[in-house]
C-alpha positions as CSV (number, residue, x, y, z in Angstrom):
1,M,-5.1,56.6,116.8
2,S,-3.4,54.8,114.0
3,E,-5.1,54.1,110.7
4,A,-5.2,50.5,109.6
5,G,-3.4,50.1,106.3
6,P,-3.6,47.3,103.8
7,A,-2.4,43.9,105.0
8,R,1.2,43.1,104.4
9,H,2.9,39.8,103.7
10,V,5.9,39.8,105.9
11,G,7.7,36.7,104.6
12,D,6.8,34.0,107.0
13,H,9.3,31.2,106.6
14,G,7.0,28.3,107.4
15,L,5.5,25.8,104.9
16,Q,2.3,27.7,104.2
17,P,3.8,30.4,102.0
18,H,5.7,27.7,100.1
19,R,2.4,25.7,99.5
20,T,0.7,28.9,98.4
21,E,3.5,29.6,95.9
22,L,3.2,26.1,94.6
23,A,-0.5,26.4,94.2
24,W,-0.1,29.7,92.2
25,R,2.5,28.0,90.1
26,R,0.1,25.1,89.3
27,T,-2.6,27.6,88.5
28,S,-0.3,29.4,86.0
29,L,0.8,26.1,84.4
30,S,-2.9,25.2,84.0
31,L,-3.6,28.5,82.4
32,L,-0.7,28.0,80.0
33,A,-1.9,24.5,79.0
34,V,-5.5,25.6,78.6
35,S,-4.4,28.5,76.4
36,V,-2.4,26.3,74.1
37,A,-5.3,23.7,73.9
38,A,-7.8,26.5,73.3
39,G,-5.7,27.9,70.4
40,K,-5.7,24.4,68.8
41,V,-9.4,23.7,69.4
42,L,-10.7,27.1,68.4
43,E,-8.5,27.3,65.2
44,P,-11.2,25.9,62.9
45,V,-13.7,28.3,64.3
46,L,-11.7,31.6,64.7
47,G,-8.8,31.0,62.4
48,P,-5.6,32.8,63.3
49,A,-7.4,34.8,65.9
50,S,-7.4,31.7,68.1
51,W,-3.7,31.8,68.4
52,G,-3.9,35.5,69.3
53,L,-6.1,34.6,72.2
54,A,-3.8,31.7,73.1
55,G,-0.9,34.2,73.1
56,L,-2.9,36.4,75.5
57,G,-3.4,33.4,77.8
58,L,0.3,32.7,77.6
59,V,1.2,36.2,78.6
60,L,-1.3,36.1,81.5
61,A,0.1,32.7,82.6
62,C,3.6,34.2,82.7
63,A,2.4,37.3,84.5
64,L,0.7,35.1,87.1
65,A,3.8,32.9,87.6
66,W,6.0,36.1,88.0
67,G,3.5,37.6,90.4
68,S,3.4,34.5,92.6
69,Y,7.2,34.4,92.6
70,H,7.4,38.1,93.4
71,R,4.8,37.8,96.1
72,S,6.5,35.0,97.9
73,R,10.0,36.6,97.8
74,L,9.2,40.2,98.8
75,E,6.8,42.1,101.0
76,V,3.7,42.8,99.0
77,T,0.9,45.2,99.9
78,G,-2.7,44.0,99.6
79,A,-4.0,41.1,97.5
80,R,-3.5,42.4,94.0
81,L,-2.5,39.0,92.6
82,V,-5.7,37.3,93.8
83,T,-7.9,40.2,92.6
84,T,-6.2,40.3,89.2
85,C,-6.7,36.5,88.8
86,A,-10.3,36.8,89.8
87,V,-11.0,39.7,87.4
88,V,-9.3,37.9,84.5
89,T,-11.3,34.7,85.2
90,V,-14.5,36.6,85.2
91,V,-13.7,38.4,82.0
92,L,-12.7,35.2,80.2
93,G,-15.8,33.4,81.5
94,A,-18.0,36.3,80.3
95,G,-16.3,36.1,76.9
96,A,-16.8,32.4,76.7
97,L,-20.5,32.8,77.6
98,L,-20.9,35.5,75.0
99,Y,-19.3,33.3,72.4
100,V,-21.6,30.3,73.3
101,L,-24.7,32.4,73.2
102,T,-23.9,34.1,69.9
103,A,-22.7,30.9,68.1
């Protein structure tokens, strides 16, 4: 009996992987734009810390763009990119909810 290992992306050359890469690219560009906008909008409330948060968002956007590029070009084990994106979204949402409830 062979054990089932994690799913592997084997580099299908059809259009679906290309569409997936473009979707991740749009997601990272959206995160980049929202980070810059949040830095500007939150500046009166948080001061310079808002730009620190915006910088964190920029770093995450770059990591997401790099991860999507890397995933589409090479064999990647598992779904780490999707899991990381989901975890970051939940953490940012919880932080925003905490801010709204305490403000």
